[in-house]
BAZADO-749791 format. One record per residue: x negated, y, z of N, C-alpha, C in turn; residue in three letters. Coordinates in steps of 0.001 Angstrom, whole numbers, padded with zeros to 6 digits, always signed. Each point is the difference from the previous one (the first is absolute). Example, Ala and Ser with C-alpha at 12.3 -4.5 7.8 and 13.67 -1.06 7.14 Angstrom:
# BAZADO-749791
-013190-005690+007800+000890+001190+000000-000900+001200+000000Ala;+000350+001050-000720-000820+001190+000060+000770+001090+000730Ser;
# end
This chain:
# BAZADO-749791
-000651-001103-000222+000335+001154+000290-001008+001146-000217Unk;+000563+000812-000903-000963+001630-000108+001070+001337+000925Unk;-001039+000005+000434+000870+001778+000450-000366+000819-001003Unk;+001259+000419-000746-000538+001035-001043+000089+001018+000692Unk;+000826+000659+001324+000487+000815+000665-001231+000294+000455Unk;-000823-000264+000615-001252+000487+000603-001484+000450-000853Unk;+000376-000524-001198-001123+000256-001150+000348+001584-000639Unk;-001279+000861+000335+000222+001270-000490+000253+000247-001858Unk;+000367+000506-001057-000474+000532-000889-000837+000845-000102Unk;-000359+000041-001190-001382+000754-000088+000222+001492+000127Unk;+001071+000600-000293+000416+001499+000663-000135-000002+001052Unk;+000820-000794+000928-000546-000125+001594-001213+000265+000330Unk;-000409-001158-000389-002278+000134+000421-000322+001435-000441Unk;+000477+000497-000731-000714+001409-000828+000907+000797+001070Unk;+000411-000019+000373+001141+000993+001458-001165+000206+001188Unk;+000176-001332+000808-000906-000829+000520-001113+000589+000112Unk;-000817+000135-000900-001690+000023-000179+000412+001915-000042Unk;+000464+000790-000867+000422+001375+000120+000180+000604+001238Unk;+000899-000959+001158+000705+000933+001059-001870-000245+000978Unk;-000271-000805+000047-001106-001115+000453-001032+001190-000119Unk;-000369+000316-001202-001103+001146-000124+000679+001396+000147Unk;+001037+000206-000280+000603+001293+000992-000108+000582+002009Unk;+000431-001585-000024+000215+000441+001427-001624-001051+000725Unk;-000815-000601-000223-000983-000478+000712-000832+001510+000472Unk;-000649+000679-001191-000972+001065+000248+000470+000822+000919Unk;+001269+000575+000358+000488+000384+001230+000134-000100+000988Unk;+000054-001686+000139+000085-000663+001748-001048-000178-000069Unk;-001323-000286-000723-001333-000212+000674-000565+001736+000169Unk;+001002+000787-000805-000748+001429+000655+000820+000006+001775Unk;+001340-000529+000081+000536+000660+000812-001303-000833+001421Unk;+000283-000937-000282-000831-001163+001061-001452+000543-000005Unk;-000605+000768-001111-001146+000587+000853-000109+000834+000844Unk;+000896+001141-000566+000314+001277+000587+000448+000125+001799Unk;+000520-001531-000151+000312-000159+001306-001161-001119+000950Unk;-000909-000383-000400-001345-000238+000555-000476+001336+000449Unk;-000163+000980-001022-000645+001340+000147+000316+000738+001121Unk;+001490-000169-000010+000526+000742+000995-000303-000735+001453Unk;+000199-001308+000165-000283-000794+001263-001929+000798+000548Unk;-000478-000309-000983-001497+000451+000251-000241+001494+000224Unk;+000976+001198-000428+000432+001379+000191+000038+000138+001372Unk;+000832-000800+000530+000680-000086+001420-001027-000509+000801Unk;-000323-000949+000124-001231-000599+000410-001148+000850+000464Unk;-000441+000838-001130-001257+001167-000211+001004+000599+001111Unk;+001280+000635-000450+000017+001413+001128+000236-000386+001233Unk;+000440-001738+000671+000094-000320+001004-001805+000152+000653Unk;-001016-000557-000822-001059+000011+000752-000840+001378+000009Unk;+000360+001425-000996-000633+000670+000026+000715+001363+001535Unk;+001718-000781+000307-000107+000694+001322-000533-000740+001130Unk;-000143-001558-000243-000607-000272+001374-001616+000399-000309Unk;-000133+000734-000779-001741+000323-000029+000124+001563+000512Unk;+001114+000568-000234+000271+001321+000723+000323-000180+001116Unk;+000478-000736+000969-000072-000524+001395-001105-000615+000816Unk;-001079-000884-001551-000851-000294+001079-001362+001196+000339Unk;+000392+000988-001289-001361+001081-000058+001049+001282+001315Unk;+001011-000015+000485+000536+000785+001048-000698-001003+001502Unk;+000441-001018-000067-000722-000549+000899-001277-000012+000014Unk;-000696-000321-000993-001608+000132+000350-000451+001102+000635Unk;+000740+001412-000439-000369+001626+000704+000452+000021+000678Unk;+001294-000379+001245+000186-000672+001333-001059-000333+000762Unk;-000432-001265-000754-000658-000531+000805-001499+000328+000294Unk;-000343+000373-000865-001266+001029-000727-000311+001012+000984Unk;+001117+000590+000970-000138+001098-000262+000248+001183-000498Unk;+000368+000105-001932+000500+001159-000060-001394-000433-001188Unk;-000896-000617-000204-000811+000073-000806+000049-000869-001555Unk;-000304+001140-000549+000563-000136-001315-000806-001104-000877Unk;-000791-000563+000017-000612-000524-000983+000915-001943+000205Unk;-000214-000628+001282+000799-000758+000244+001307-000424-000434Unk;+000775+000624-000184+001354+000399+000150-000119+000097-001803Unk;-000672+000659-000973-000432-000623-001213-000246-001192-000554Unk;-001538-000322+000773+000224-001705-000427+000986-000835+000128Unk;+000371+000470+001192+002149-001035+000193+000189-000178-000986Unk;+000358+001042-000766+001268+000292-000698-000620-000387-001894Unk;-002050+000416+000050-000134-001171-001188-000116-001492+000168Unk;-000115-000445+001087-000032-001719+000333+001137+000039-000325Unk;+001461+000102+000347+000783-000603+000245+000557+000172-002062Unk;-000238+001448-000336+000177-000016-001487-001065-001366-001188Unk;-000856+000436+000517-000836-001393-000994+000687-001641+000403Unk;+001296+000382+000220+000378-001678+000120+001063-000169-001515Unk;-000076+001285-000459+001394+000332-000794-001190-000216-001491Unk;-001392+000168+000107-000727-000413-000794-000235-001429-000955Unk;+000656-000815+000843-000199-001170-000397-000917-001214+001476Unk;-000079-000917-000614-000511-000856+001249-002034+000137+000027Unk;-000293-000074+000933-001513+000138+000221-000344-001287+000672Unk;-000851-001281-000588-000248-001421+000243-001569+000516+000521Unk;-000487+001100-000723-001680-000104+000800-000020+001132+000500Unk;-001150-000066+000959-000186+001585+000506-000373+000948-000895Unk;-000692+000140-000885-000657+001012-000714+001848+000391-001264Unk;+000330-001426+000030+001315+000451-000306+001131+001473+001187Unk;-000202-000237+000857+000722+000704+001292-000827+001609+000068Unk;-001119+000149-000932-000530+000921+000501+000625+001091-001514Unk;-000377-001414-000942+000847+001078-001494+001084+000648+000695Unk;+001539-000927+000483+000674+000571+000331+000200+000900+000817Unk;-000753-000006+000738+000190+001253+000806-000440+001394-000475Unk;-001113-000316-001304-000384+001118-000727+000658+000584-000799Unk;+001340-001092-000470+000931+000143-001178+001287+000540+000736Unk;+000051-000024+001024+000964+000387+000959-000349+001577+000361Unk;-001331+000349+000080+000214+001694+000322+000149+000513-001187Unk;-000170-000503-001103+000226+000626-000824+001290+000156-000318Unk;+001147-000693-000029+001154-000026-000185+000870+000482+001071Unk;-000654+000547+001082+000839+000226+001340+000192+000783+000654Unk;+000036+000957+000390-000209+001706+000276+001043-000240+001378Unk;-001060+000258+001018+000564+000573+001244-000052+001116+000707Unk;+001097+000575+000168+000160+001408+000522+000155-000372+001727Unk;-000373+001226+000401+000237+000261+001835+000481+001194-000083Unk;+000997+000130+000629+000480+001908+000186-000096-000120+001106Unk;+000178+001051+000906-000074+000428+001757+000897+000775-000408Unk;+001062-000093+000907+000683+001158+000245-000812+001044+000806Unk;-000488+001255-000030-000687+000594+001509-001155+000345+000016Unk;-000458-000768+000904-001430+000054+000475-001016-000865-000640Unk;-001416+000641-000230-000660-001032-000418-001497+000233+000743Unk;-000871-000529+000356+000370-001754-000396+001240-000316+000835Unk;+000015-001324-000373+001349-000656+000320-000577-000854+001289Unk;+001534+000558+001223-000367-000267+001466+001043-000871+000315Unk;+000113-000225+001270+001464-000942+000237+000970+000949+000670Unk;+001199-000857-001239+000937+000940+000227+000721+000726-001372Unk;-001179-000016-000608+000308+000577-001672+000657-000875-000597Unk;+000963+000219-000993+000898-000565-000927-001127+000053-001209Unk;-000085-001118-000982-000739-000160-000197+000914-001470-001459Unk;-000007+001089-001749+000473-000971-000749-000851-000945-000988Unk;-000170-000578-000198-000803-000649-000671+000583-000796-001476Unk;-000243+000446-000596+000690-000725-001429-001169-000747-000903Unk;+000628-000904-000887-000659-000824-000379+000088+000146-001958Unk;-000696+000170-000941+000716-000248-000987-001302-000761-000671Unk;+000746-000853-000906-000275-001562-000112+000514+000061-001840Unk;-000959-000224-000803+000131-000119-001713+000392-001456-000491Unk;+000925-000723+000208+000221-001014-000130+000124-000498-001576Unk;-000799-000858-000243-000110-000913-001302+001395-000384+000071Unk;+000338+000237-001624+001344-001265-000002-000196-000621-001060Unk;-000428-001139+000056-000855-001012-000420+000724-000879-000959Unk;+001713+000250-000346+000784-000883-000380-000220+000253-001567Unk;-000281-000829-000804+000575+000707-001674+001147+000007-000465Unk;-000025+001036-000672+001309+000384-000813+000823+001521+001393Unk;+000412-001341+001128+000666+000512+000854-000910+001413+001174Unk;-001234-000087-000034-000968+000752+001212-000048+001086-001036Unk;-000330+000859-001361+000262+001047-000825+000802+000384-000171Unk;+001319-000989+000315+001195+000643-000623+000740+000340+001091Unk;-000137-000401+001544-000072+000747+001411-000335+001342-000080Unk;-001596-000322-000496-000881+001000+000447+000753+001628-000681Unk;+000227-000125-001317+000773+000844-000972+000465+000627+000570Unk;+001521-001070+000287+000959+000904+000912-000198+000868+000953Unk;-000927-000362+000868-000630+000636+001354-000411+001067-000341Unk;-000603+000241-001172-000959+001548-000589+001739+000920-000465Unk;+000917-000772-000385+000940+001121-000738+000710+000212+001545Unk;-000086-000914+001407+000657+000309+000463-000395+000646+000974Unk;-001314+000250+000621-000969+000749+000582-001280+000592-000399Unk;+000335+000637-001483-001605+000799+000117-000826+000188+000641Unk;-001121+000435-000261-001196+000108+000809-001318-000138-000153Unk;-000976-000462+000748-001131-000761-000091-000316-001215+000361Unk;+000118-000769-000988-000416-001444-000009-001097-000120-000365Unk;-000506-000964+000678-001439-000247-000111-000304-001108-001808Unk;+000737-001088+000078-000688-000868-001138+001713-000368-000677Unk;+000552-000194-001274+001095-000710-000397+000350-001072+000266Unk;-000164-000758+000815-000300-001223+000574+000579+000273+001161Unk;-000395+000941+001083-000154-000065+001137+001041+001400+000424Unk;+001399-000602+000652+000661+000966+000488-000418+000045+001668Unk;+000165+001370+000714-000100+000548+000911+000623-000044+001092Unk;+000105-000965+001117+000715-000154+001521-000223+000777+000705Unk;+000556+000523+000749-000355+000949+001095+000943-000925+001363Unk;-001049+000864+000922+001173-000359+001632-000885+000602+000468Unk;+001084+000220+001677-001255+001090+001029+000718-001026+001061Unk;-000846+000895+001026+000629-000656+002023-000557+000913+000622Unk;+001038+000201+000543-000470+001224+001087-000554-000856+001494Unk;-000571+000983+000630-000615-000885+001060-000617+000665+001043Unk;+000634+000567+001099-000737+001337+001220-001397-000969+000604Unk;-000714+000409+000013-001705-000364+000545+000299+000116+001537Unk;
# end
């Protein structure tokens, strides 16, 4: 017994192929976009944690600025990829210094003393590494928020934290 009802005619096979050609690229673009946005939200939380870590180091080291900046650089170095060897860790830290900017602003008095409110702001230029979706998101970001962009494939992520010494 043959099942003729399940056989596709030549026209129906062509229609299925046409639908696949039209729908598959859009589906792949959406999947890549979702992956890139997930990585972007992860980077946002890491940069927020870097601002917290820098503020905490500022509090622990009684207002010394360099340990605070170093803490933010070390946390943001994790966004640049895994470092399996010690020389890679040093390279990642140097690269984090290139792509991360730490600003420490005190309200009122200088030098920093006990009781001074200090805002730590961390700006990290995150690399959008997913093909097709990354440049598309970066292009949309430039339209929405024009300004100083470090590189076409990097998007600035900013976080701040307020601490009282």
